N, C-alpha and C positions, 0 to 999 in steps of 0.2 A: 471811133468818132470822138474828137476832143471836146471838152467843155467850151473852149473858145469858138470852135466851129458851130456848135449848137447855139451858143449865145448870138453869134452873127446871124444864123438862120432865123432865130426867134425874132430878133430886132427887125430883120428884113420882112418877115411875115407880118409883124405888127404894122409896119409902115405900109405894106401893100394892102392889107385889110382896111386900114384907115383911109388910104388914098382912093379906095373903091367907093367909099361912102357917098361922095357927091353924085355918083352915077345913080345909085339907088334913090337918093333923095330927089333927084331931078324927075324921076318917074312917079315918086310917091304922091298919092292922091291926085294923079293926073287924070284928066278926062279922056286921054288917048292911050290908056293902058290896055293893050291887047292881051286877052287872057284865053288860054287854051287848056282844056282838061287833058291830063296825061292818061294813057290807057291803064286798065287794071286798077282804077280808083286810087291812083298814086298822087292825086291832087293837081292843083293848077300850075301852069308855067306861064310866065309873062315875058314881054320884050325886055323888061328890066333884068329878069333872071339871066337871059341870054347875053345881054350887054355886060352884066357883071361877070358872068362866067368867062367871056372872051377876054376881058381885062385881066382878071386874076390869073388865068392860065398863061396869058402872054407875059405878065410880070414875073410870075414864078418860073416860067420856062426860060426867060432871058437871064434870070439870076442864078438858076440852078439847072443848067441844060442837061446834066447827066441824070437827073431825077425823073421818076414817073409822076404823073399828075392824074388823079382820078377825081372827077367831080360829078355832082348830081346830073349835070347836063351832058357830060362826056364820060361814060363809064368804062371805056375800053382800057383794059389793064395792059401795061407794058412792064415787063420784068426789069427791075433795076435795084440797086442796092438800097435806095431810099424812095419812099412813096409819099406824096402829098395827097391828103384827102381834103377836098374843097366843097363847101356848100355855099354858093354865091349869095342866095337869099334863103336863109332858114326861117320858116314861118311865112311862106308865100301867101297862104290864105289870109293871115293877119295883114300882110302888106296890101293885098287886094282890097281887104275890108277897110283900109284906112287906119289901122291900128299901128302904133309905133313898135309893137312887139315883133320885130324881125331882126335878124343878125347876119353877119358875114362870118363864116367859120373856116379856119385853116388849121390842119394838123399835120405833123410829120411822123411817119412810121419808119423806123430803121433798126437794124440789129435785133429784130424780134420784139421791139418795144415802141410804144408811143414815146416820142422824144420831146415834143413841144405842142402846144395848143393855143389858139387865139380865137376868141369870140368877141367880135366888135358889134355894138349896137349903134347904128348910124343916127337914129332919131334921138337917142339920149346921150350920145357921145361918150359911151362907156366902153372901155376896152379891158376885157378879162384875158389874162394870159398866164402861161405856166411853162416851166422847163422841168423835165424829169429830174428828180432828186434835188431840186433847188427850192421852189415854193410856187404858190399861185398868187397873182397880184390883180389889182383893179386900178386902172388909171381912168380918171374922169376929166373931160374937157375937150373943147374943139381945137384948141391951140396945139400945134405940132410939138410934142414933147422931145426933150433931149434924151439921150440914152440914160443919163444920170437920173432924170426925172422919172423915167419908166422904172428903173430899178429901185427907186426910193418910194414908189407907190405903195399904198397900204397892202399888206399881205392878207390873204383870205384864210378863214378858218370856219369849218362847219360848226353848228351849234351842238350842244350836248343834250338837247331836248329829246324826250321819248314819251310814249304813252299819250295821255290826255293833253299834255303840254305841247306836243309836236304839231307841226304845221305841214299840210300837204299842198302841193302845187299841181294843177291839172291843166289839160289842154283847153284853150279858149275856143278852138274851132271844132274839136272832135269830142263831144261828151261821151263818157264811158261809164255805163251803169255798173259793170263788173268792178271797175276801179273804185267807185263809190262804196260798193258792198265790201270790198277789201279794206278800205280805210275805216268803215264802220266796225268791222271785226277787229281791226288793229287798235281801235280806240282813238283814232285821230279825228278830232271834232272840227278844227279850224282848216278851211280849205279856200284856196283862191285859184283863179285861172289866169293863164298867160299864153301868148303865142310863142312860137319858136322853141323847139326842143332844147337847143343849146342854151337859150336864155333861162329856161326853167332849171336846167342842171346847174347853171352858174348861180342862180338864186339859192340853191342848196349850198354851194361852195362858199357863198358869202354869209351864210347863217341866217338868211331871211326866211327860208323855207327849209324843210327837213327831209321830205320824201316825195318822189315822183314815180308813177307807174304807167307804163305804156304796154297794153296787152294786144295791140293791133297786129303785131308781127310785121308791120310795114317799114319800120326804120331801117336805114342802110348805114354802112360804115361811116359815111360822111356826116350823118346825123348825130353821131355819138362821139366820134374820135376826139375832137377838140375839147368838148365839154367833159369827157371822161378824165383826160389828163388834168384839167383844171380842178375838177372835183377831187381826184385822187391826191393831188398835191396839197389840197386844203383839208385832207383828213377824211374824205368820204369815199363812197364806193359806187361803182356802176357795174352791174352784172346782168346776165340774162335771167329769165324767170326760174331757171334751174340752179342758180347760184354760180354759174360758170363765167369765166372771163371772156370777153369778146376777142375773137381771133382776127386781127387786122391784116394778117398775111393770107387769108383765105381768098379763093378765086371768086366765090359768090359774094357780091356786095350786099344783097338783101339779107338781113338778119333772120327773118322768118320766125322769130320767137319774141316773147315779151321782154321788156327791159325795165329794170329797177335801178333807181338812183336814190341814195339816201345818205344820211350822216352815219357815223360809226355806232352811235348809241342805239339806233333803230335796226341795224343790219341783221342781227341774229333773229329777232322776233319777226321782222318782215319776211325774211327768207323762209323761216319755218312755216308761217302762215301761207306764204305764196306757194310752197310745194303742195300743201293741202288744197289750196284754192284753185290752182291751175289744173 
């Protein structure tokens, strides 16, 4: 896969994610938002999730017909050289609650590696994106950017904070007593909450926060793929609770284990504590 083909794929993914935003915003804070709970405590799904999913799969499928597409609403795996992971509305509970902490996430996995990632926040008009081996970027604004404007957007870099100076980011919808205890032992005093797993990971990538822990075992590949590449290209790490990399070529989409995202300065201390803690 050439850099040019990846660049084209990334630019198309950015535009598809951004063009889906009006669909989400049309349903956001609507009085007619039908909400159904998924089985096995997997959270809510709305008519907005389904409309977004249909649009994203149609757009990606038309642009890249040879590729497989796996989304939160359509998990069926089709074997192909390249696989797109899509979360149409990451942070559905926040969306339902009327919080702007939700995002559209798209990632491409090929040749055994994550190749690109896009996390777009419709409510704040922020687009985080990355290409493997290039960099991670943040474009802000409602106006449709040119390719040149996207590539000239500010590059992201994780902070170098650790210990008492570090900042944790936690789920706004799912309080975690064990996570609080973990941060206490790690010496992290400052904590804030946010919806959308991808958004939390991107907050670490931009240096606004430093560490995030999810011990539920419930995240799936589409929850972490886009955010991981953005974080990695910004100098951070996303690993499972045993310090292992996520395998995006696996058949099972549910991770079934805890997930740690952090800057480089906190990585070793966090993993050492997490092995004892878990």
